[in-house]
Backbone bond lengths (Angstrom), bond angles and torsions (degrees), N, CA, C in turn:
res aa  C-N    CA-C-N  psi(-1)  N-CA   C-N-CA  omega(-1)  CA-C   N-CA-C  phi
1 M - - - 1.443 - - 1.518 110.96 -
2 A 1.315 116.50 -29.05 1.462 119.00 178.26 1.527 110.67 -62.95
3 D 1.338 116.55 -35.86 1.467 119.93 177.97 1.527 110.66 -58.52
4 L 1.313 116.01 -43.86 1.461 120.25 -179.22 1.519 111.44 -66.76
5 A 1.311 116.39 -39.46 1.462 120.75 179.72 1.526 110.76 -62.85
6 V 1.329 116.27 -41.74 1.463 120.26 -177.52 1.526 111.30 -73.57
7 V 1.319 117.00 -47.51 1.466 120.53 -173.82 1.531 112.30 -75.25
8 F 1.336 116.80 -43.87 1.461 120.40 -174.77 1.522 113.41 -103.31
9 H 1.345 116.69 -1.77 1.472 121.73 -179.62 1.521 111.67 60.24
10 W 1.319 116.00 42.14 1.462 122.11 178.90 1.518 109.93 -93.90
11 A 1.303 115.90 141.32 1.463 122.01 173.18 1.530 108.52 -85.63
12 P 1.332 117.69 159.68 1.465 119.68 177.60 1.528 112.69 -54.58
13 T 1.314 117.51 -35.13 1.473 119.59 179.52 1.524 111.71 -65.42
14 D 1.332 117.68 -27.01 1.468 121.03 177.36 1.524 111.19 -68.93
15 M 1.330 115.81 -29.87 1.465 120.55 -176.33 1.525 113.03 -93.75
16 D 1.312 117.38 -13.55 1.475 121.23 -177.18 1.523 113.11 -58.00
17 R 1.315 116.89 -33.51 1.469 119.71 -175.38 1.522 113.19 -82.71
18 L 1.332 117.33 -7.83 1.461 121.21 -178.71 1.522 110.85 -86.89
19 G 1.310 115.68 142.70 1.461 121.16 174.86 1.519 110.08 -81.04
20 L 1.313 115.37 173.11 1.462 120.76 -177.31 1.525 112.24 -60.01
21 L 1.320 117.55 -44.38 1.469 119.86 -179.47 1.528 111.41 -64.03
22 E 1.323 116.59 -39.95 1.467 119.96 177.63 1.524 111.16 -64.60
23 L 1.327 116.60 -41.98 1.463 119.69 177.38 1.520 111.01 -60.89
24 M 1.323 116.53 -40.59 1.459 120.42 178.88 1.527 111.13 -64.76
25 E 1.324 117.44 -39.86 1.466 121.08 178.53 1.526 110.81 -65.39
26 W 1.329 116.99 -43.56 1.463 121.10 179.33 1.527 110.99 -67.00
27 R 1.331 117.07 -34.15 1.459 120.25 177.60 1.521 110.21 -64.87
28 D 1.327 116.88 -39.26 1.455 120.50 177.60 1.528 110.36 -65.38
29 R 1.321 117.57 -37.93 1.475 120.92 176.34 1.527 110.97 -64.63
30 A 1.330 115.96 -39.49 1.470 119.98 177.87 1.523 110.01 -63.14
31 R 1.342 116.90 -44.26 1.453 120.87 178.77 1.519 111.02 -61.18
32 A 1.326 116.58 -43.00 1.463 120.88 -179.80 1.531 111.14 -64.32
33 R 1.310 116.92 -33.91 1.464 120.16 179.68 1.523 110.92 -70.56
34 V 1.321 116.34 -37.62 1.463 120.36 -178.48 1.526 110.83 -79.03
35 E 1.337 117.12 -36.30 1.460 122.52 -179.03 1.529 109.66 -123.08
36 P 1.307 117.95 74.82 1.471 120.39 -174.41 1.519 114.71 -63.18
37 N 1.328 119.04 -18.43 1.463 120.88 179.61 1.520 113.13 -83.99
38 G 1.334 117.60 -0.09 1.448 121.12 177.47 1.507 115.03 81.60
39 R 1.327 117.47 10.10 1.465 120.09 178.34 1.524 109.62 -77.29
40 E 1.335 114.87 145.46 1.464 119.29 177.05 1.495 109.66 -122.79
């Protein structure tokens, strides 16, 4: 969740309504935004 807060500037209350799968999908989007070349 910290990844989402940093990348998308979301507060914890913004993420409270998301389920686990949605959080995982958004985390992958955050990673892709920070590392667009796909490096991990």
